[in-house]
C-alpha positions as CSV (number, residue, x, y, z in Angstrom):
1,X,-14.8,-31.2,32.8
2,X,-13.6,-27.8,31.9
3,X,-10.9,-26.4,34.3
4,X,-11.1,-22.7,35.1
5,X,-10.0,-20.0,37.3
6,X,-11.8,-16.9,38.8
7,X,-10.3,-13.4,39.1
8,X,-11.9,-10.5,40.9
9,X,-10.5,-8.0,43.3
10,X,-13.9,-7.6,45.1
11,X,-14.0,-10.4,47.8
12,X,-17.8,-10.7,47.7
13,X,-17.9,-10.8,43.9
14,X,-15.1,-13.5,43.9
15,X,-17.0,-15.5,46.5
16,X,-20.1,-15.4,44.5
17,X,-18.3,-16.3,41.2
18,X,-16.4,-19.2,42.7
19,X,-19.8,-20.4,44.1
20,X,-21.4,-20.3,40.7
21,X,-18.5,-22.3,39.2
22,X,-18.7,-25.0,41.8
23,X,-22.5,-25.2,41.1
24,X,-21.9,-25.8,37.5
25,X,-21.5,-29.6,36.9
26,X,-19.2,-29.3,33.9
27,X,-16.8,-26.8,35.5
28,X,-13.8,-27.5,37.8
29,X,-12.5,-24.6,39.8
30,X,-8.6,-24.7,39.8
31,X,-8.2,-21.5,41.6
32,X,-9.4,-18.0,42.6
33,X,-7.3,-14.8,42.7
34,X,-7.8,-11.2,43.7
35,X,-5.3,-9.9,41.1
36,X,-4.2,-10.6,37.6
37,X,-0.6,-10.8,38.8
38,X,-1.5,-13.8,41.1
39,X,-3.3,-15.5,38.4
40,X,-0.6,-15.1,35.8
41,X,2.0,-16.7,38.2
42,X,-0.6,-19.7,38.7
43,X,-1.0,-20.1,34.9
44,X,2.7,-20.6,34.3
45,X,2.5,-24.0,35.7
46,X,-1.1,-24.8,35.7
47,X,-2.9,-24.3,32.3
48,X,-6.7,-24.1,32.3
49,X,-9.5,-24.1,29.6
50,X,-11.4,-21.1,30.8
51,X,-10.7,-17.8,32.7
52,X,-13.6,-15.9,34.3
53,X,-12.2,-12.4,35.1
54,X,-13.1,-8.9,36.2
55,X,-11.9,-6.1,33.9
56,X,-11.4,-3.1,36.1
57,X,-8.8,-4.3,38.7
58,X,-6.0,-2.1,40.3
59,X,-2.9,-3.8,39.4
60,X,-3.6,-4.9,35.8
61,X,-6.9,-4.7,33.9
62,X,-8.4,-7.9,32.8
63,X,-8.3,-7.0,29.2
64,X,-4.4,-6.2,29.4
65,X,-4.1,-9.5,31.3
66,X,-5.6,-11.5,28.6
67,X,-3.9,-9.6,25.7
68,X,-0.5,-10.4,27.3
69,X,-1.0,-14.0,27.6
70,X,0.8,-16.0,24.9
71,X,-1.8,-18.7,24.5
72,X,-5.0,-17.5,26.3
73,X,-7.6,-19.9,27.0
74,X,-11.3,-19.1,26.6
75,X,-12.4,-15.9,28.5
76,X,-15.6,-14.7,30.1
77,X,-15.3,-11.1,31.3
78,X,-17.4,-9.9,34.2
79,X,-17.6,-6.1,35.1
80,X,-19.9,-3.4,36.2
81,X,-19.0,-1.2,33.3
82,X,-21.0,-1.9,30.0
83,X,-18.7,0.2,27.9
84,X,-16.1,-2.6,28.2
85,X,-18.2,-5.1,26.2
86,X,-16.8,-4.2,22.8
87,X,-13.1,-4.3,24.0
88,X,-14.0,-7.7,25.5
89,X,-15.0,-9.1,22.2
90,X,-12.1,-7.7,20.5
91,X,-9.9,-10.2,22.4
92,X,-12.1,-13.2,21.5
93,X,-14.0,-13.2,24.7
94,X,-16.6,-16.0,24.6
95,X,-19.0,-13.8,26.6
96,X,-19.5,-10.8,28.8
97,X,-21.3,-10.6,32.1
98,X,-22.5,-7.3,33.4
99,X,-22.7,-7.0,37.2
100,X,-24.8,-7.7,39.1
101,X,-25.7,-10.9,37.4
102,X,-27.4,-14.1,38.6
103,X,-26.5,-17.8,38.2
104,X,-28.7,-18.1,35.1
105,X,-26.7,-15.5,33.3
106,X,-23.4,-17.2,34.3
107,X,-24.6,-20.6,33.3
108,X,-25.6,-19.3,29.9
109,X,-22.1,-17.9,29.5
110,X,-20.4,-21.1,30.8
111,X,-22.6,-23.2,28.4
112,X,-21.2,-21.0,25.4
113,X,-17.7,-21.9,26.5
114,X,-18.6,-25.7,26.7
115,X,-20.2,-25.6,23.2
116,X,-17.2,-23.9,21.9
117,X,-14.8,-26.4,23.4
118,X,-16.8,-29.3,22.2
119,X,-17.0,-27.8,18.7
120,X,-13.2,-27.4,18.7
121,X,-12.6,-30.8,19.9
122,X,-14.9,-32.3,17.4
123,X,-13.1,-30.2,14.4
124,X,-9.8,-31.7,15.5
125,X,-11.2,-35.2,15.6
126,X,-12.8,-34.8,12.2
127,X,-9.4,-33.7,10.7
128,X,-10.5,-30.2,9.7
129,X,-7.0,-29.1,10.0
130,X,-5.8,-31.6,7.5
131,X,-4.8,-30.5,4.1
132,X,-6.6,-33.6,2.6
133,X,-9.9,-32.0,3.5
134,X,-11.6,-29.2,1.5
135,X,-14.7,-28.5,3.6
136,X,-16.0,-28.1,7.2
137,X,-19.4,-28.3,8.7
138,X,-20.9,-25.4,10.8
139,X,-24.1,-25.2,12.8
140,X,-26.6,-22.8,11.4
141,X,-30.4,-22.6,11.6
142,X,-30.4,-25.8,13.8
143,X,-28.6,-27.9,11.1
144,X,-25.1,-28.8,10.1
145,X,-24.1,-26.8,7.0
146,X,-21.3,-28.0,4.7
147,X,-18.9,-25.1,3.8
148,X,-16.6,-25.7,0.9
149,X,-13.2,-23.9,1.4
150,X,-13.1,-22.8,-2.2
151,X,-16.6,-21.2,-1.8
152,X,-15.7,-18.8,0.9
153,X,-14.8,-15.0,0.0
154,X,-14.2,-13.9,3.6
155,X,-15.3,-14.4,7.2
156,X,-16.5,-11.6,9.4
157,X,-16.6,-11.5,13.1
158,X,-19.9,-10.3,14.7
159,X,-19.8,-10.5,18.5
160,X,-19.8,-14.1,19.5
161,X,-21.0,-15.1,16.1
162,X,-19.2,-15.0,12.7
163,X,-20.6,-14.5,9.2
164,X,-19.2,-16.6,6.4
165,X,-19.5,-14.7,3.2
166,X,-19.6,-16.8,-0.1
167,X,-18.2,-16.1,-3.5
168,X,-21.7,-16.4,-5.0
169,X,-23.1,-13.7,-2.7
170,X,-24.8,-15.7,-0.1
171,X,-23.7,-15.9,3.6
172,X,-24.3,-18.0,6.7
173,X,-24.0,-17.1,10.4
174,X,-22.8,-19.4,13.1
175,X,-21.9,-19.4,16.7
176,X,-18.1,-19.4,16.7
177,X,-15.2,-17.1,17.3
178,X,-13.0,-15.8,14.4
179,X,-10.1,-17.3,16.2
180,X,-11.6,-20.9,16.0
181,X,-12.5,-20.3,12.4
182,X,-9.0,-19.2,11.6
183,X,-7.8,-22.5,13.1
184,X,-10.2,-24.7,11.1
185,X,-9.2,-23.1,7.8
186,X,-6.1,-24.3,5.8
187,X,-3.4,-21.7,6.3
188,X,-2.2,-21.9,2.6
189,X,-5.7,-20.7,1.6
190,X,-6.8,-18.2,4.1
191,X,-5.3,-15.4,6.1
192,X,-6.5,-13.4,9.0
193,X,-6.0,-9.7,8.1
194,X,-7.9,-8.1,11.3
195,X,-9.4,-9.1,14.5
196,X,-12.7,-9.3,12.6
197,X,-11.9,-10.6,9.2
198,X,-10.3,-13.6,7.6
199,X,-9.9,-13.6,3.7
200,X,-9.6,-16.3,1.2
201,X,-6.2,-15.5,-0.5
202,X,-7.5,-16.4,-3.9
203,X,-10.1,-13.6,-3.6
204,X,-7.6,-10.8,-3.3
205,X,-8.0,-8.3,-6.2
206,X,-5.6,-5.6,-4.9
207,X,-3.9,-4.3,-1.7
208,X,-3.2,-0.9,-0.8
209,X,-2.2,1.1,2.2
210,X,-4.2,-0.3,5.2
211,X,-6.9,-2.0,2.9
212,X,-7.5,-5.1,0.8
213,X,-10.0,-5.2,-2.1
214,X,-11.7,-8.6,-2.8
215,X,-12.8,-9.8,-6.3
216,X,-16.4,-8.7,-5.5
217,X,-15.4,-5.2,-4.7
218,X,-15.5,-5.6,-0.9
219,X,-13.0,-3.4,0.9
220,X,-11.6,-4.5,4.2
221,X,-9.1,-3.0,6.7
222,X,-5.8,-4.5,7.4
223,X,-4.7,-4.1,11.1
224,X,-1.0,-3.4,12.0
225,X,-0.7,-6.8,13.8
226,X,-1.5,-8.9,10.6
227,X,0.1,-6.6,8.0
228,X,3.4,-8.3,8.0
229,X,2.0,-11.7,7.2
230,X,0.0,-10.3,4.3
231,X,2.9,-8.4,2.9
232,X,5.0,-11.6,3.1
233,X,2.3,-13.4,1.1
234,X,2.3,-10.6,-1.5
235,X,6.2,-10.6,-1.7
236,X,6.3,-14.3,-2.3
237,X,3.7,-14.1,-5.2
238,X,5.2,-11.0,-6.7
239,X,6.5,-11.5,-10.3
240,X,8.6,-8.2,-10.2
241,X,10.5,-9.4,-7.2
242,X,11.2,-12.7,-8.7
243,X,12.4,-11.0,-11.9
244,X,14.7,-8.7,-9.9
245,X,16.3,-11.7,-8.1
246,X,17.0,-13.3,-11.4
């Protein structure tokens, strides 16, 4: 069972949402809240696997609420404003529900969350985070595709999917967030440089202000939140700095 909470400042919307959650056999409703502040206080002592939240709320927006959580669970955003969709996916939301929506739309989003959690649990059980492994399997075109770590050039987020770009020029798309992919790759070989990009460290050709160029000529942006980690990697591998220390 997937534990979840519902947040919406509109009483009727919250009642409808809680009804949908209770109707879904693989979900357990742990609480309903009319504000992000109430939900935040609850989560401090009651962790859950999924949050379904409105975005436009009076005290704190749903987006800011999720961004401020130290270890946010999966998130499904619901709102009447379609323009928030892109922002929702930037914080790794599993899906986005545009009001008014019916149960079938909600069930589709909840099923995505269940599939994501099942994939993550399977990945852990398979030992994908172990340094002894040099590959993972991803679902693509109704089959399990073996992906060798040393064949990956970079990974690109595309809404709720990711595209894995290979060094030989091919690519494959799979239903997964860039966050989960990052957790499935060995940290000594890959680094997230942006909300939308993970790169293979051995594929870096050069780094300049705000950009990294890969060995195939691809140029990707570096966001401020990941810049420090990349700079530390470069410093650790810098011959000039090592010579200066000596």
